[in-house]
N, C-alpha and C positions, 0 to 999 in steps of 0.2 A: 376692449376699447378700439382696437383696430376694425373689428366687425362693425361697431357703431360708426366709426369714421367712414368706412366703405359705404355704409347705408346712406349716410348723410350726403356724401359725395354723389351717389347715384340718384338720390332724390331730386338733385339739382337738375338732373336731365329729364326725368320722367313725369314729376309731378306737375310741372307748368303745362306740358302737353295735355295731360288729363284735365287740368283746370280749363285750359283753352277749349276743349270740345264740350265740357259740361256747361261753361258759361255761354258759349255760342249756341248750344242746344237750347237753353233757356230763351234766347232771343228768336230762335227758329220758331218755338212754341207760341211766342207773342207776336209773331209776324203778321197774323191776320187782324190785329188791332190797327186798322187803318187810320184811326184818329191820332196815332202817335208816329206814323211813318213819315220819313222826309220825302220818299217817292212812293208812287202807287205801283201796284204790281204790273201795270201796263208799261210804265216806264222802265221798270226792272227788266222785263222780257224784251223790250225794244232796244234799249241802249247797251245792254251787256253783250259783249262779243263772244264770251265762252258760256257753256252751260254750267249748271250747278254740279252735275256729275264731274265735269272736267276740273272744276275748282276744288272739289273734295279730293279727287285723285292727286291734283298738283300739291295741295297742302300735306297730304299723307306722305308724298314723296319728299317734300321739303323737311318734314319732321323726322322722317327716317335718315335723311342726310345729316341733320342736326344732331341726332342720336349717335350716329357713327363718329362725327367730328368730336362731339362732347366726350365720348368714351376714349377716344384717341388722346384728347387733352388731358383727361384724368390720368390716363396710364402714363403719359409722359411726365406728369406732375407728381406721381406717386413717390412718396418718400417714407419708409418704414421708420425713419428716425425723427420725423417732423413732430413738433410739439402740437398736441391737440388742445386748441383754445377753448375755454368754456364759453357759453353764451353770455354776452355782455349784458348790462343792465338795460332796461327798456328805453331810457332816454339816449343811450349810446347807439341802440338799434335804430331808434328814430333819426338820429344824426347820420348814421351810415346810410340809411334810406334816402335822405336828402341829398348826400354826396353822390350816391349812385344815380339818382334821377338826374342830377345836373350833369354828370358824366355821360350817361346814356342819351340825354337830350342834345348835348353838344356834338357828340360823335355822329348821332344819327341825322341832325340837322345838315351838317356839312356834307356828309356822304349822300344823303338824300338829295340835296340841292345839286351836288355834282352829277348824280345819275340822270338829273333832268337837264342840266345846262350843256352837258357833253352829248352831242347829237349821236355818236356811236354807242355810248353806253345807254342812252335812253332807247335807241331803236333795238339794240340786241339784248338789253338786260331789263330795264325798268318798265318798259312799255307792257310787259306781260302783266304786271300789277294793275296797270291802268286799262286793261281789257274789261275791268269792272268799274264802269261809270257810275253804277248804283251798287255800292259795296254790299256783299254779304257778310254777316257777322263772322262766319267761319272762313271767309276769304281774306282775313287779315294777314295770313301767312302765304297767300297765293303769290309767290314771287319766283323769280328765277333763282336757282340754287346759289349762283354767285352773289346775288343780292342778299339772300339769307345769311351767307357766310359773312359778308362785309358788314351789314347792318345789325343783325341779330346776335350772331355768335361772337364776332369780335366786340360788338358793343356790350354784350353781357360780361365777357371776360375782362374787359377794361373797367366796367363798373365794379366788379368783384375785386380786382386788385387795388384800384385807387381808394375804394371806400374801406377796405380791410374787413369786409364781412366774413363771417364764418360761413361755411357750407350750408348749414341749416338756415341761416339768415338769407342767404343767396337763394335758396328755395322760395322763401316768402317773397323776396323781391322779384324774382322771374315770374312767379305765379301772379303777383299784382300787376306786373308789366303785361302779362298775357290778357289779364282781365281788361286792362286799359285799352289795349290794342283792339281787342274784339269790340269793346264798347264804341270806340272810335269809328269802327267799320260796320256798325249795326244798322246804319241808315234809319235810326229810330231816335225819338226824343221822348223818353218816358218821364212822367211826373215824379218828382221827388227822387230823382237819380243823384245821389251824393257825388258821383264823379263829375257831373255837370255843375254842382254846387262849388267844389273845391278846385276844379281845374277849367280854365278857359279853352283848353285844347280839348275839344269834345267831338261828338258825332256830326254836329253841324259845322264846326270849324273844318274838320277833315273832309266833310262832304263837298265844301267849296273847292278844295284842292283836287277832287275827282272829277270836277267839271271842266269842260274845255276852257272857260274863261278864268278859272283859277289855277290851272295846271302849273303855272310858274309862280304860284304864291302859297302861303301857309304850308311850308316844308316842315315846320316844327312837329316833332313827334318824340315820344308819346305823351309827355306830360304838361309841359309848359309851352308858351308862345314867345318866349323872351327873345330868342335869336331872330325870329321873324320881324319883331318890332325894332330891335336894334339895326338890323341889316336891310330894312325896307322892303321885305317880302311879305309883310302882313296885309292881307285883304279883309277889312272889316265887313260885316254882314248884318242883316236884319233877319230875324226868325219870324216869318209871317204864317198865319193859319190860311190853309187853302179852303176854298168854298165847299169843295167836295169832301173835305176831311183831311186831317193830317196837317203837316208843316212844311214850309219851304224855306231853305236858307238862301236868301238874295243878297248878293254882294252890293255894298252901298255904291260902288263906282260903276255898276252895270247900267248901261243905257237902256231905257225901255223902248 
């Protein structure tokens, strides 16, 4: 039983990372489908400040840091006498997912907004992520280590404790969060994408945020856009087809 518990605990750390690279790899393979891109390859090469190699190395460093912190947290939380809770019924898991998503969204909205509004934090911390004006799918976690700690690790821990998820359910939730984050940074608008059907917070919505005109809008991530709408940081947009192929997310308030 203890071995099973240890395995479930460790899966929370390693499975979401594996899912992150597998899902982003799918988008890399689809990257040549220009009819579904939000930016063409010329824009990608021209606007992004860092190379793809630098992004990959930065993400691997971020994930190594998260593994170390996660293992430290698991070690501090280890209790040989704690009761091992069985997996709840599906409807309870669904409810826990909803609670965890609300907690994650709330925490990340306010922390993300703070990283933008505080000039020191933006210059020295969050600007690294915005070196990607045209996001790469595998660049979703291209962040400063401090940002990864504040947004992702603390956000995940809070979601776990508040929702009451088991370690196994937490693995499912963090894996889904990884998929959602990669999708939001994919710079693509694929047909029949269920994540775009069920979530208004999507690749086009987040693409607006990565552009200069939207950098102080659309802070919400990774699931809902509720806090943006409540607090007046929501920038509506239209998704238009480009003549040369693909799509462009155009803010409604942008002057032509």
